[in-house]
C-alpha positions in Angstrom: -46.4 33.8 -30.8 -45.2 37.3 -31.3 -44.3 37.5 -27.6 -42.4 34.2 -27.8 -40.3 35.6 -30.7 -39.5 38.7 -28.8 -38.3 36.6 -25.9 -36.3 34.1 -27.8 -34.1 36.7 -29.6 -32.7 38.3 -26.5 -32.1 34.9 -24.8 -30.3 33.5 -27.8 -28.2 36.7 -28.1 -27.3 36.5 -24.4 -26.3 32.9 -24.7 -24.1 33.6 -27.7 -22.5 36.6 -25.9 -21.9 34.4 -22.8 -20.2 31.8 -24.9 -18.0 34.3 -26.7 -16.8 35.8 -23.4 -16.7 32.4 -21.5 -18.2 33.8 -18.3 -21.2 31.4 -18.4 -19.0 28.3 -18.7 -18.3 26.5 -15.4 -14.8 25.4 -14.6 -14.2 21.7 -15.1 -14.4 19.4 -12.0 -11.6 17.2 -13.4 -8.9 17.1 -16.0 -8.6 13.7 -17.7 -5.0 12.4 -18.3 -4.8 9.2 -20.4 -1.7 7.1 -19.6 -0.8 4.3 -22.0 2.0 2.2 -20.4 3.1 -1.5 -20.3 1.4 -3.1 -17.3 2.0 -6.6 -18.6 4.6 -8.2 -20.9 8.4 -7.8 -20.8 8.3 -4.1 -19.7 5.6 -4.5 -17.1 7.9 -3.8 -14.1 9.0 -0.4 -15.3 5.4 0.4 -16.4 4.0 -0.4 -13.0 6.7 1.9 -11.3 5.7 4.7 -13.7 2.1 4.2 -12.7 3.0 4.4 -9.0 4.9 7.6 -9.5 2.1 9.2 -11.5 -0.4 8.3 -8.8 1.8 9.7 -6.0 2.3 13.0 -7.8 -1.4 13.4 -8.6 -2.4 12.6 -5.0 0.0 15.4 -3.9 -1.4 17.9 -6.5 -5.0 17.1 -5.8 -4.5 17.2 -2.0 -2.8 20.7 -2.4 -6.0 22.1 -4.0 -5.8 20.8 -7.5 -5.6 23.3 -10.4 -6.3 26.7 -8.8 -6.8 28.6 -12.1 -9.5 26.1 -12.9 -11.4 26.5 -9.6 -9.6 23.6 -7.9 -10.2 21.1 -10.7 -8.7 17.7 -9.8 -6.4 15.6 -12.1 -7.9 12.2 -13.0 -5.7 9.5 -14.2 -6.9 6.9 -16.7 -4.7 3.9 -17.4 -4.4 1.5 -20.4 -2.1 -1.5 -20.7 -0.1 -1.2 -23.9 1.4 -4.7 -23.3 4.5 -3.3 -25.1 2.5 -3.7 -28.4 2.4 -0.8 -30.9 -1.0 -1.9 -32.2 -2.5 -2.0 -28.8 -1.0 1.4 -28.0 -2.6 3.0 -31.1 -6.0 1.4 -30.3 -5.9 2.6 -26.8 -4.9 6.1 -27.9 -8.0 6.2 -30.2 -10.2 5.0 -27.4 -8.8 7.4 -24.8 -9.4 10.3 -27.2 -12.7 9.4 -28.7 -14.5 7.5 -25.8 -12.8 8.8 -22.6 -12.4 12.3 -23.9 -9.0 12.8 -22.3 -7.5 16.3 -22.4 -3.8 15.0 -22.5 -2.0 11.7 -23.0 1.2 10.3 -21.6 3.3 7.2 -22.3 4.3 4.8 -23.5 7.8 3.9 -22.3 8.5 1.5 -25.2 9.7 3.6 -28.1 8.1 1.2 -30.5 4.7 2.0 -28.9 5.3 5.7 -28.4 6.3 6.4 -32.0 2.9 5.4 -33.6 0.8 6.4 -30.6 2.1 10.0 -30.7 1.0 10.1 -34.4 -2.6 9.5 -33.2 -2.3 12.3 -30.7 -0.9 14.6 -33.3 -3.7 13.8 -35.7 -6.3 14.7 -33.1 -4.5 17.7 -31.7 -4.1 16.2 -28.2 -1.0 17.1 -26.3 1.2 14.0 -25.6 3.8 14.1 -22.8 6.5 11.5 -23.2 8.2 11.0 -19.9 10.7 8.3 -21.2 10.9 6.9 -24.7 14.3 7.6 -26.1 14.0 7.0 -29.9 15.4 10.1 -31.5 12.8 10.4 -34.2 9.9 10.7 -31.7 10.6 14.4 -31.6 12.0 14.8 -35.1 8.9 14.6 -37.2 7.8 18.3 -37.0 4.9 17.4 -34.6 3.4 20.2 -32.5 1.7 18.2 -29.8 4.6 15.9 -28.6 6.8 16.9 -25.7 9.5 14.6 -24.3 11.0 15.1 -20.8 13.9 12.5 -21.0 17.0 12.7 -23.1 16.9 11.0 -26.5 19.0 7.9 -27.3 21.6 9.8 -29.2 22.4 11.7 -26.0 22.5 8.6 -23.9 24.8 6.7 -26.3 27.2 9.7 -26.6 27.4 10.1 -22.8 28.2 6.4 -22.4 31.3 6.8 -24.7 32.3 10.1 -23.1 32.2 8.3 -19.7 34.3 5.5 -21.1 36.9 8.0 -22.4 37.0 9.7 -19.0 37.5 6.4 -17.2 40.4 5.5 -19.5 42.1 8.7 -18.7 41.4 8.7 -14.9 42.6 5.2 -14.4 45.1 4.9 -17.3 43.4 1.8 -18.7 43.7 0.9 -22.4 40.4 0.0 -24.1 40.4 -1.3 -27.7 37.6 -3.7 -28.3 33.9 -3.2 -27.5 30.8 -5.4 -27.8 27.1 -4.4 -28.2 24.4 -6.7 -26.7 20.8 -5.4 -26.8 17.1 -6.2 -27.0 15.9 -6.2 -30.6 13.1 -3.6 -30.3 13.2 0.1 -31.3 15.0 1.0 -28.0 17.9 -1.4 -28.3 18.3 -1.1 -32.0 18.3 2.7 -31.7 21.1 2.6 -29.2 23.1 0.1 -31.3 23.0 2.3 -34.3 24.5 5.2 -32.3 27.0 2.9 -30.6 28.4 1.7 -34.0 28.9 5.3 -35.2 30.5 6.4 -32.0 32.8 3.5 -31.7 34.0 4.1 -35.3 34.6 7.9 -34.5 36.7 7.0 -31.4 38.7 4.2 -33.0 37.3 1.2 -31.1 37.0 -2.2 -32.7 33.5 -3.6 -32.6 34.0 -7.4 -32.0 30.3 -8.2 -31.4 27.0 -6.5 -32.4 24.3 -8.9 -31.1 20.5 -8.2 -30.8 18.2 -10.7 -29.1 14.5 -10.9 -28.2 13.5 -9.7 -24.7 11.1 -12.7 -24.4 14.0 -15.2 -24.7 14.1 -17.8 -21.9 17.7 -18.8 -22.6 20.4 -16.4 -23.6 23.3 -18.8 -23.4 24.0 -18.6 -27.1 24.4 -14.9 -26.8 26.7 -15.2 -23.9 28.8 -17.8 -25.7 29.3 -15.4 -28.6 30.2 -12.7 -26.1 32.8 -14.8 -24.4 34.4 -15.8 -27.7 34.6 -12.2 -28.9 36.7 -11.2 -25.9 35.7 -7.5 -25.7 37.3 -5.1 -23.2 33.9 -3.4 -22.6 30.3 -4.5 -23.2 27.5 -2.1 -23.8 24.0 -3.4 -23.0 20.3 -2.4 -23.4 17.9 -4.7 -21.7 14.5 -5.1 -20.0 14.4 -6.5 -16.5 14.0 -10.2 -17.2 16.6 -10.4 -19.9 19.0 -8.1 -17.9 18.8 -10.7 -15.0 19.2 -13.6 -17.4 22.2 -12.1 -19.2 24.0 -11.0 -16.0 23.6 -14.4 -14.2 24.5 -16.4 -17.3 27.7 -14.2 -17.8 28.6 -14.9 -14.2 28.1 -18.6 -14.5 30.2 -18.7 -17.7 32.9 -16.5 -16.2 32.8 -13.9 -18.9 35.6 -11.5 -18.0 35.6 -7.9 -19.3 37.0 -4.6 -18.0 33.6 -3.0 -17.7 29.9 -3.4 -18.5 28.0 -0.2 -19.4 24.2 -0.6 -19.4 21.4 1.8 -20.4 18.9 2.1 -17.6 15.7 0.2 -18.2 16.0 -3.3 -16.9 19.3 -2.7 -15.3 17.9 0.1 -13.2 14.9 -1.9 -12.2 14.8 -2.9 -8.5 13.9 -6.5 -9.5 17.3 -6.7 -11.4 19.4 -6.0 -8.3 17.3 -8.4 -6.2 17.6 -11.3 -8.7 21.2 -10.7 -9.9 22.7 -9.8 -6.5 26.5 -9.9 -6.4 26.6 -10.9 -10.1 25.8 -7.3 -10.8 28.8 -6.0 -8.8 30.8 -3.3 -10.6 28.3 -2.8 -13.4 28.0 0.8 -14.7 24.5 2.0 -15.6 23.5 5.3 -17.3 20.2 6.9 -16.0 18.4 10.2 -15.7 18.7 10.3 -11.9 19.9 8.4 -8.8 18.8 8.6 -5.2 22.2 9.9 -4.0 22.1 13.1 -6.1 22.0 16.4 -4.2 18.8 18.0 -5.6 16.0 20.0 -3.8 13.2 17.8 -2.5 14.9 14.6 -3.7 15.4 12.8 -0.4 11.9 13.6 0.9 10.2 12.5 -2.2 12.2 9.3 -2.6 11.7 8.4 1.1 7.9 8.9 0.6 7.9 6.7 -2.5 10.0 4.0 -0.9 7.7 3.9 2.1 4.7 3.5 -0.2 6.2 0.9 -2.6 9.2 -0.6 -1.0 12.0 0.6 -3.3 13.6 3.8 -4.6 12.4 5.8 -7.5 14.3 5.0 -10.7 15.0 7.3 -13.6 11.9 6.3 -15.6 9.5 6.8 -12.6 11.2 10.1 -11.7 10.3 11.4 -15.2 6.8 10.1 -14.9 6.5 11.9 -11.6 7.8 15.1 -13.2 5.4 14.8 -16.1 2.4 15.2 -13.7 3.9 18.4 -12.4 4.6 19.8 -15.8 1.0 19.1 -16.7 -0.1 20.9 -13.5 2.0 23.9 -14.3 0.7 24.0 -17.9 -2.9 23.8 -16.7 -2.3 26.6 -14.2 -0.8 28.9 -16.8 -3.3 28.1 -19.6 -6.2 28.5 -17.2 -8.0 26.0 -19.5 -8.1 22.2 -20.2 -8.6 22.9 -23.9 -6.0 20.8 -25.8 -4.9 23.7 -28.1 -4.5 26.1 -25.2 -2.4 23.4 -23.4 -0.3 22.7 -26.5 0.5 26.4 -26.8 1.4 26.7 -23.2 3.6 23.6 -23.2 5.5 24.9 -26.2 6.4 28.0 -24.2 6.6 26.7 -20.7 9.7 26.6 -18.5 9.3 24.7 -15.2 12.2 24.9 -12.8 13.1 23.9 -9.3 12.7 20.9 -7.0 9.6 22.3 -5.3 7.6 21.6 -8.4 8.5 17.9 -8.7 11.6 18.1 -10.8 14.0 15.6 -9.2 16.2 14.8 -12.2 16.7 18.2 -13.9 17.1 21.8 -13.0 14.5 22.8 -15.5 12.1 21.4 -18.1 12.0 23.6 -21.2 10.9 22.2 -24.6 12.6 23.2 -27.8 10.8 23.7 -31.1 10.8 19.9 -31.7 9.3 19.2 -28.3 12.5 17.9 -26.7 13.4 19.0 -23.2 16.6 21.0 -23.7 17.8 20.3 -20.1 17.6 16.6 -20.0 20.8 15.3 -18.4 22.2 12.0 -17.5 24.4 10.4 -14.8 26.2 7.1 -14.5 26.2 4.9 -11.4 28.2 1.9 -10.3 26.6 -1.1 -8.6 28.4 -2.2 -5.4 27.7 -4.6 -2.5 26.3 -2.9 0.6 25.8 -5.4 3.4 23.2 -7.9 2.1 21.9 -5.4 -0.5 23.3 -3.8 -3.6 23.9 -0.1 -3.8 23.9 2.2 -6.8 26.5 4.9 -6.5 26.7 8.0 -8.7 30.2 8.2 -10.3 29.8 10.5 -13.4 30.0 13.3 -14.2 32.8 13.6 -11.8 31.5 16.8 -10.3 28.4 14.9 -9.0 30.3 11.8 -7.9 29.3 10.6 -4.4 31.7 12.1 -1.9 34.5 9.7 -0.9 33.8 7.1 -3.5 36.4 5.9 -6.1 35.0 3.9 -9.0 36.3 0.4 -9.6 37.7 0.4 -13.1 38.6 -2.0 -14.6 36.5 -4.6 -12.7 38.3 -7.6 -11.1 38.4 -10.8 -13.0 36.0 -13.6 -11.9 
């Protein structure tokens, strides 16, 4: 018994010493990333594209040796379908953290889901990377674990109006009346609130401010109101199915306006152009990124994605792709998958250059609120290109596709 006591004390002491210095702890085999995104429901299309982009990025990272500072640990993606439902998002975040033991979370595209789900992550101290959810207040609550890559809705709405002012000057077109048509979730309502303030600041008359449910199967009443209001310009925020329905109904009812300015999302979805076709001609759309931008690595990455999935990367999927590379860089710099170490690294990190998967931005660098300071936006115009529709970057003017002149105002139907 005496001999046993003499043996136990040094062994326990050695174990405590090893734990304190960390040299006895093996590097993890995998780093678990929980992804809560809409894989069914009105936003399923954009959620699936975000899933595809994440998978492509992680395959690249793992094939290149994984996380070298963690002994080549591989990234492991776990997916949960939020269905675009805030309650489901919160439940899945709890499950991911408590049952799956994820080291980080990403999601949720729908701002209405991201807002409460990030609260769960903050409570548990789990870093949450938000590729795209634009509600301003997601990063305005003093949270320390929430980091957003995309621009917030206040920036999107402002740039839409700056663009309109620039078009008026460039083409000497008078614009007096504007209309707002938008899905009635957090995303659309958040845009509309900003639009109203910006229109007032700039002296525009708001002739229609019309929310609608994305699940609507008939938007004829909305289009009738729009036609009667006779705006010069219509601002829209829609998911894919309702963007298609609105565009085709407006064409059928011959709604004539000088311009339509949409807000990414459904209007940037490949299914929108396929279903709307020439009815989408001349539409302007604000996005984080477009395939004709001149950025390092853009063409090669987009070509690879298109070969795999049959369509170009869109703004949302580009941010999802970038999120995986931001996580990779954070893990490399932290040398740990500990959530607190990752949180600290993310709060200080600056990731720059196309070689690390940043196709939309020169750099990703989070401010004190967790907002990427370098999130920028472009506006494209949709034009017929043979049997297909092309999205052409037109603004800011310094990145406009060479040789292209925007059509403004659009021809009457």
